[in-house]
C-alpha positions as a Markdown table, in Angstrom:
| # | Residue | x | y | z |
|---|---|---|---|---|
| 1 | Met | -0.7 | -3.8 | -24.5 |
| 2 | Glu | -3.7 | -2.8 | -22.3 |
| 3 | Pro | -2.9 | 0.0 | -19.7 |
| 4 | Ala | -4.1 | -2.1 | -16.7 |
| 5 | Leu | -2.0 | -5.1 | -17.9 |
| 6 | Lys | 1.0 | -2.9 | -18.5 |
| 7 | Thr | 0.8 | -1.7 | -14.9 |
| 8 | Ala | 0.4 | -5.2 | -13.6 |
| 9 | Val | 3.6 | -6.2 | -15.4 |
| 10 | Arg | 5.5 | -3.3 | -14.0 |
| 11 | Ile | 4.4 | -4.1 | -10.4 |
| 12 | Lys | 5.6 | -7.7 | -10.8 |
| 13 | Arg | 9.1 | -6.3 | -11.5 |
| 14 | Val | 9.2 | -4.7 | -8.1 |
| 15 | Ala | 9.9 | -7.2 | -5.3 |
| 16 | Pro | 10.0 | -5.8 | -1.8 |
| 17 | Leu | 12.9 | -7.0 | 0.3 |
| 18 | Phe | 12.9 | -8.4 | 3.9 |
| 19 | Asn | 9.9 | -7.1 | 5.8 |
| 20 | Arg | 8.9 | -4.4 | 3.3 |
| 21 | Val | 5.3 | -4.0 | 1.9 |
| 22 | Leu | 4.2 | -2.3 | -1.3 |
| 23 | Ile | 0.9 | -0.5 | -0.8 |
| 24 | Lys | -1.5 | 1.3 | -3.1 |
| 25 | Arg | -3.2 | 4.0 | -1.0 |
| 26 | Ala | -7.0 | 4.3 | -1.4 |
| 27 | Asp | -8.3 | 7.3 | -3.4 |
| 28 | Pro | -9.6 | 10.2 | -1.3 |
| 29 | Glu | -13.4 | 10.7 | -1.1 |
| 30 | Thr | -14.7 | 13.1 | -3.7 |
| 31 | Gln | -18.3 | 13.2 | -2.3 |
| 32 | Ser | -19.7 | 13.4 | 1.2 |
| 33 | Lys | -22.2 | 10.7 | 2.4 |
| 34 | Gly | -24.9 | 13.3 | 1.7 |
| 35 | Gly | -23.8 | 13.7 | -1.9 |
| 36 | Ile | -22.0 | 17.0 | -1.6 |
| 37 | Met | -18.9 | 17.3 | -3.9 |
| 38 | Leu | -15.8 | 18.0 | -1.8 |
| 39 | Pro | -13.2 | 20.6 | -2.9 |
| 40 | Glu | -9.6 | 19.5 | -3.1 |
| 41 | Ser | -8.6 | 21.6 | -0.1 |
| 42 | Ser | -11.0 | 19.7 | 2.3 |
| 43 | Lys | -9.9 | 16.2 | 1.4 |
| 44 | Asn | -8.1 | 14.5 | 4.3 |
| 45 | Arg | -5.0 | 12.4 | 4.0 |
| 46 | Val | -6.0 | 8.8 | 3.1 |
| 47 | Leu | -5.1 | 6.3 | 5.9 |
| 48 | Lys | -6.3 | 3.2 | 4.1 |
| 49 | Gly | -4.6 | 1.1 | 1.5 |
| 50 | Thr | -4.3 | -2.2 | -0.2 |
| 51 | Val | -1.3 | -4.5 | -0.1 |
| 52 | Val | 0.1 | -5.0 | -3.6 |
| 53 | Ala | 3.3 | -7.0 | -2.8 |
| 54 | Val | 5.2 | -8.2 | 0.2 |
| 55 | Gly | 8.8 | -9.2 | 0.9 |
| 56 | Pro | 9.8 | -12.7 | 2.2 |
| 57 | Gly | 10.0 | -11.5 | 5.8 |
| 58 | Ser | 12.8 | -10.7 | 8.1 |
| 59 | Arg | 15.0 | -13.2 | 10.2 |
| 60 | Asn | 15.4 | -13.5 | 13.9 |
| 61 | Glu | 18.7 | -13.7 | 15.7 |
| 62 | Ser | 19.0 | -17.5 | 15.2 |
| 63 | Gly | 18.4 | -17.0 | 11.4 |
| 64 | Glu | 14.9 | -18.4 | 11.3 |
| 65 | Ser | 12.4 | -16.7 | 8.9 |
| 66 | Ile | 9.7 | -14.6 | 10.5 |
| 67 | Pro | 6.5 | -14.9 | 8.3 |
| 68 | Met | 4.7 | -11.8 | 7.1 |
| 69 | Val | 1.4 | -11.0 | 8.7 |
| 70 | Val | 0.0 | -9.2 | 5.7 |
| 71 | Gln | -0.5 | -10.7 | 2.2 |
| 72 | Pro | -1.2 | -9.2 | -1.2 |
| 73 | Gly | -4.9 | -8.1 | -1.4 |
| 74 | Asp | -5.2 | -7.2 | 2.3 |
| 75 | Asp | -6.7 | -3.9 | 3.2 |
| 76 | Val | -4.7 | -2.0 | 5.9 |
| 77 | Ile | -4.7 | 1.1 | 7.9 |
| 78 | Leu | -1.6 | 3.3 | 7.6 |
| 79 | Pro | 0.1 | 5.9 | 9.8 |
| 80 | Asp | -0.4 | 9.7 | 8.9 |
| 81 | Tyr | 3.2 | 10.0 | 7.7 |
| 82 | Gly | 5.9 | 7.6 | 6.5 |
| 83 | Gly | 6.5 | 5.2 | 3.7 |
| 84 | Thr | 8.6 | 5.8 | 0.7 |
| 85 | Lys | 6.9 | 7.0 | -2.5 |
| 86 | Val | 7.4 | 4.7 | -5.5 |
| 87 | Glu | 6.2 | 6.0 | -8.9 |
| 88 | Met | 5.7 | 3.3 | -11.6 |
| 89 | Asp | 4.4 | 5.8 | -14.2 |
| 90 | Glu | 2.7 | 9.2 | -14.2 |
| 91 | Asn | -0.7 | 7.6 | -13.2 |
| 92 | Gln | 0.3 | 5.0 | -10.5 |
| 93 | Val | 1.9 | 5.9 | -7.1 |
| 94 | Tyr | 2.6 | 3.3 | -4.5 |
| 95 | Tyr | 4.2 | 3.5 | -1.1 |
| 96 | Met | 6.7 | 1.1 | 0.5 |
| 97 | Phe | 6.3 | 0.6 | 4.2 |
| 98 | Arg | 8.0 | -1.7 | 6.8 |
| 99 | Glu | 5.5 | -4.3 | 8.0 |
| 100 | Ser | 5.9 | -3.0 | 11.6 |
| 101 | Asp | 4.8 | 0.5 | 10.4 |
| 102 | Ile | 1.3 | -0.8 | 9.3 |
| 103 | Leu | -1.2 | -0.1 | 12.1 |
| 104 | Ala | -3.9 | -2.6 | 11.4 |
| 105 | Lys | -5.4 | -5.1 | 9.0 |
| 106 | Val | -9.0 | -4.5 | 8.0 |
| 107 | Tyr | -11.3 | -7.5 | 7.8 |
| 108 | Gln | -14.5 | -7.3 | 5.8 |
């Protein structure tokens, strides 16, 4: 089985519950805009990510479903800290956030 396909199969086995969102953080920049290679120590914490999977949403007091604002494939801005680390294998690390913890949705 192809490595990318194997990862896709593993992600499909993880289904976030309620208003949880599974996010793949963007990779840190390795080069400056001017082309200078950045050392590991100068890389900032990545605040962008892509939504991989979403839960069905939470319910209000009367039991009605509250739809999720973000959908798989959306680019989002994340807080500095927070989220639960989810490791699928040694190469792939994802983070689980509550939808209310996500700061913004990025439109392109």
